[in-house]
N, C-alpha and C positions, 0 to 999 in steps of 0.2 A: 079830787080835782081831776081836770083832762090834761092832757100833754100841753096844750096852751096856757093852761093856767100855773102848772109847773113852770114852764120856762118864762113865762113872766115873772113869777115868783123869785126865780132864781136870778135873773137879771137885776130885779129890784133889791135882792140881799147883796149884789156886789156894787149897789149904787151907781149903774150904768144908764146912760143915756140911750134910747131908743125910740123907734117910730112903728106904733102899730098901723098897718094900712088893710082895710077891707077891700074885696074885689070879688069880680066873680070867680068861682071855682077853677083853678088852674094847675091840671095834672101835669103838666110838662114846664121846664125851665124857661122855655122860649115864650110860652102861655103867661108865666108868671112875670118876668121881665117886660111884656107889653101891658098887661094889665098894672103892673107898680109903675108905668112908664119910667122905666130904670135902664140903664144898658144891660146886656145879658152878662157881660163879664163880672159885674158885681154880685150876679146870682151865686148861690153856693148849692151845689148838686150833693146830697148826702144820700149815698149809695151803702145798703146794708148787704155785705160781703158774707158768705160762709167760707172759712178756711179750715185747714186740718184741725185746728184747736177749737173751733169756735166760730162765732160771728164777730164781726168788727164794723164798724160804720167808717167809711171812708168819703172824705169831703173834697171836691174838686170844684175850681169855677166852672160855672155854667156853660162858658165858650170853649170847653176844653172837654177832651175825653179821658178815660181811664186807660192807662198804659198797663193791663192786667201782668204782663211779662215782668215788669220793674216792681211791681207791688208784690209779687210773689217771691222776688229774690229779698226785698226788703223784709218781708214778714217771715221770710224762712219757711215757706209752706209750698206743697207740692201741688195742692189742689186749691182754688180759688174761683167762686162763681157767685153770681147775683142771687139773694135769697128769692124764693120765689114770693108770690103774693100771700100765700097762707102763712108761711115762715115771717114775713115782714109785718103781718097783721098778730101773729102770736107773740112775737117780741116787742112790737110797738105799741099795738093796738090801733095802727093807722093805715091808710090805704097809701098805695105808691103816690109820691109826688107830695105827702103831705109832712114826711120826716125831716125835722129840723136837725142842723149839724151839732147835736149835742150828745154824746156817747152817754155822759152820765145821766140822761133822763131815763134811758132804758138799761144802765148797769152793764153796758158793753164798751170794749176800748174804741178809741177815737183815733184816728190818725187824719192829718190835714196836708193837702198837696202845697208845697211852698209857695205856688203861684196865686195862692189865696192873698198873700201879704202884699202882693202888688197894687193893689186897690184901696184907696183910703175907706170905702164902705162895702158892706157885705148886706146881702139881702137873701131872705129865704123865706120858704113856707112855714108856718109856725104851728105845725100839727094839725091845722086843718087847710084844706086847699081855696079857703076862701078868707086867710089872714095871713098875712106878711109880716116880717119884721126887719126894718132896715136899722144898721149901727154900725158905728164905727169899728173897722176889723181890729184895731188894736184891742178895744173894750171886748169884741167877741173872744178873742184870744185869751184875756184876763178870765172870762167866765168858763169858757169851753176846757182850758187846759189841755190842748192837744199835743200829741207827739207831731212832729211834721217830718217830710221826706217827700222827694220829688217823683210823682208817679202819674203825672198827667202829659197829655200831648194836645197842641194844638189842632183844631180841627181841620184847619187849612192845608 
């Protein structure tokens, strides 16, 4: 099974409601929001990061940016960087922009910014650049079982 099928099975296993949207390939959050015809703020950016002890998937709202200094303190790590394209592919089998916000799909820890909970819905690319999922944020949290912290800042 590919990542999209695993994700779909995970959501169905939890009896969650979600909508699959097919669209033109979207490598960025802004492209995805435009294609989904949804506000950027409900988008979820899944960032694969390398810390001292390994990789972690950090999720922030698409209209915000990562505050790496805050996250380093939260994770108690000295080093934190974005995974390279090669590392991303090695760990997830995916290309940048296709990673869904579920660490369990890749057997890596998941941390989600508290700001995700501000919106009723969440939308994200679902393992493919041309497929997105939109679902209630509360249901995403049930399925993803993330650790929460505050590590994003407004882009404005």
